[in-house]
C-alpha positions in Angstrom: 35.2 -3.4 -2.3 32.8 -5.5 -0.3 30.7 -8.1 -2.2 26.9 -7.6 -2.7 24.8 -9.2 0.0 23.4 -11.6 -2.6 27.0 -12.9 -3.2 27.5 -13.8 0.5 26.9 -17.4 1.6 25.7 -16.7 5.1 25.9 -20.2 6.6 29.4 -20.8 5.1 30.5 -17.3 6.1 29.4 -17.8 9.7 31.1 -21.2 9.9 34.3 -19.7 8.6 34.1 -16.5 10.7 33.8 -18.5 13.9 36.7 -20.7 12.8 39.0 -18.3 11.0 38.0 -14.6 10.6 40.8 -13.9 8.2 39.4 -16.2 5.4 38.1 -14.0 2.5 34.5 -15.0 2.9 34.6 -14.7 6.7 36.3 -11.3 6.4 33.6 -10.0 4.0 30.8 -11.1 6.3 32.5 -9.7 9.4 33.0 -6.3 7.8 29.4 -6.3 6.6 28.2 -7.0 10.2 30.6 -4.5 11.7 29.4 -1.7 9.4 25.8 -2.6 10.2 26.3 -2.7 13.9 28.1 0.6 13.8 25.3 2.2 11.9 22.6 0.7 14.1 24.3 1.9 17.3 24.6 5.4 15.9 20.9 5.3 14.8 19.6 4.2 18.3 21.9 6.6 20.1 20.9 9.5 17.8 17.2 8.7 18.0 15.5 7.1 21.0 18.5 7.6 23.2 19.7 10.9 21.9 22.2 12.7 24.1 22.5 9.8 26.6 25.6 8.0 25.3 28.7 9.7 24.0 30.7 8.8 20.9 33.4 6.9 22.9 30.7 4.9 24.6 29.0 4.2 21.3 32.3 2.8 20.0 32.6 0.6 23.1 29.0 -0.7 22.4 29.9 -1.6 18.8 32.9 -3.7 20.1 30.6 -5.2 22.8 28.0 -6.3 20.2 30.6 -7.8 17.9 32.2 -9.6 20.8 28.8 -11.0 21.8 28.2 -12.2 18.2 31.6 -13.8 17.9 31.6 -15.4 21.3 28.4 -17.5 20.8 25.4 -15.5 19.6 26.1 -16.2 15.9 26.3 -19.9 16.6 22.6 -19.8 17.6 21.5 -18.1 14.4 19.5 -20.4 12.2 18.7 -18.3 9.1 20.4 -18.5 5.7 20.1 -15.0 4.2 21.7 -11.6 4.8 18.4 -9.9 5.7 17.5 -12.5 8.3 21.1 -12.3 9.7 20.9 -8.5 9.9 17.5 -8.8 11.7 19.1 -11.1 14.3 22.1 -8.7 14.7 19.7 -5.8 15.0 18.0 -7.5 18.0 21.3 -8.1 19.7 22.4 -4.5 19.0 19.2 -2.9 20.2 19.2 -4.9 23.4 22.8 -4.0 24.1 22.3 -0.3 23.5 19.0 -0.3 25.4 20.7 -1.8 28.5 23.6 0.7 28.4 21.2 3.7 27.9 18.9 2.6 30.7 21.8 2.2 33.0 23.0 5.7 32.2 19.5 7.1 32.7 19.3 5.5 36.1 22.7 7.1 37.0 21.4 10.5 35.8 18.1 10.2 37.6 20.0 9.4 40.8 21.1 13.0 40.8 17.5 14.3 40.6 15.4 15.2 43.6 17.5 17.5 45.7 20.6 16.3 43.9 22.3 15.0 47.0 19.6 12.6 48.3 20.9 9.6 46.5 24.5 10.7 46.5 24.5 10.7 50.3 23.7 7.0 50.4 26.9 6.2 48.5 28.8 6.8 51.8 26.8 4.4 53.9 29.2 1.5 53.5 32.0 3.3 55.2 30.5 6.1 57.3 33.7 6.8 59.2 36.2 6.9 56.4 36.2 10.6 56.1 37.3 10.9 59.7 40.4 9.0 58.9 41.5 10.6 55.7 40.0 13.4 53.6 40.6 13.2 49.8 39.3 16.1 47.8 38.4 14.8 44.3 39.1 16.8 41.3 35.9 18.3 39.8 35.2 17.9 36.0 32.6 20.7 36.2 33.1 24.2 35.0 33.8 26.9 37.7 30.2 28.2 37.1 28.6 24.7 37.6 30.8 24.1 40.7 29.7 27.3 42.3 26.1 26.6 41.5 26.1 23.1 42.9 27.9 24.2 46.0 25.2 26.8 46.6 22.5 24.3 45.8 23.8 21.8 48.3 24.3 24.6 50.8 20.7 25.6 50.5 19.6 22.1 51.1 16.9 21.8 48.5 15.8 23.2 45.1 12.9 25.0 46.8 15.1 26.7 49.4 17.6 27.7 46.7 14.8 29.1 44.6 13.4 31.1 47.6 16.8 32.5 48.5 17.6 33.6 44.9 14.1 34.8 44.1 13.7 32.5 41.1 11.2 29.8 40.3 11.8 26.2 41.3 11.3 25.3 37.6 14.3 27.5 36.7 16.4 25.6 39.3 15.1 22.2 37.9 16.0 23.3 34.4 19.6 24.3 35.4 20.0 20.9 37.2 18.8 19.1 34.1 21.3 20.9 32.0 24.1 19.8 34.4 22.7 16.2 34.3 22.8 16.3 30.5 26.5 17.4 30.6 27.2 14.5 33.0 25.5 12.1 30.7 27.8 13.2 27.8 31.0 12.7 29.8 33.2 9.8 29.2 33.5 7.0 31.9 36.5 8.6 33.6 35.0 12.1 33.8 31.7 10.6 35.1 33.6 8.8 37.9 35.2 12.1 38.8 31.8 13.8 38.8 30.3 11.2 41.1 33.3 11.4 43.5 33.1 15.2 43.6 29.3 15.2 44.2 29.8 12.6 46.9 32.4 14.9 48.6 30.0 17.8 48.2 27.2 15.8 49.9 29.5 15.1 52.9 30.4 18.7 53.2 26.7 19.6 53.1 26.0 17.1 55.9 28.7 18.6 58.0 27.4 22.1 57.4 30.5 23.3 55.6 28.6 24.8 52.7 27.0 28.2 53.2 23.6 28.9 51.9 23.5 31.7 49.3 22.8 35.1 50.8 
């Protein structure tokens, strides 16, 4: 059982934790902080950043915050009570989560517009690579999403896709947003596959290899 917060000597606990995490007092304080960071990450990801970062990424953020604390941040803490320490840890945690979430939002928004506009720029560093070798990446999307995205790229724009299918542009935008949300929930490896596949799709669209929907 962990000791009550009032029984923890914060200053001594921090000194011991930075020197030897396995000492009883250091271990008690470290476990208290680990539980708090875990709960705070879940709170932020389930509230302000709901649906942006998956469970695996949240676990990585917990580890990142604890590493940041142990590698120097705690040495700068000047308080002497558990509440003041938790307020300090909350600031570090919120900044870490916010940075990761905003980075994910930027990735997601890069797919907006006509979906391929930003993706097409990913090829600018090596424009002739596809003339040397063609590697078809594996898609992490469902067959339904793959077919939809291929038709969307083939149409060239949301507006044109909407016209060809006799649906509203808002309906197309909603479908794209649902796909974006699924990408945002993917793990790092799946997102890399998604980006690679979309990049390949953009190149096919540029070469006119995708047929517009009838």
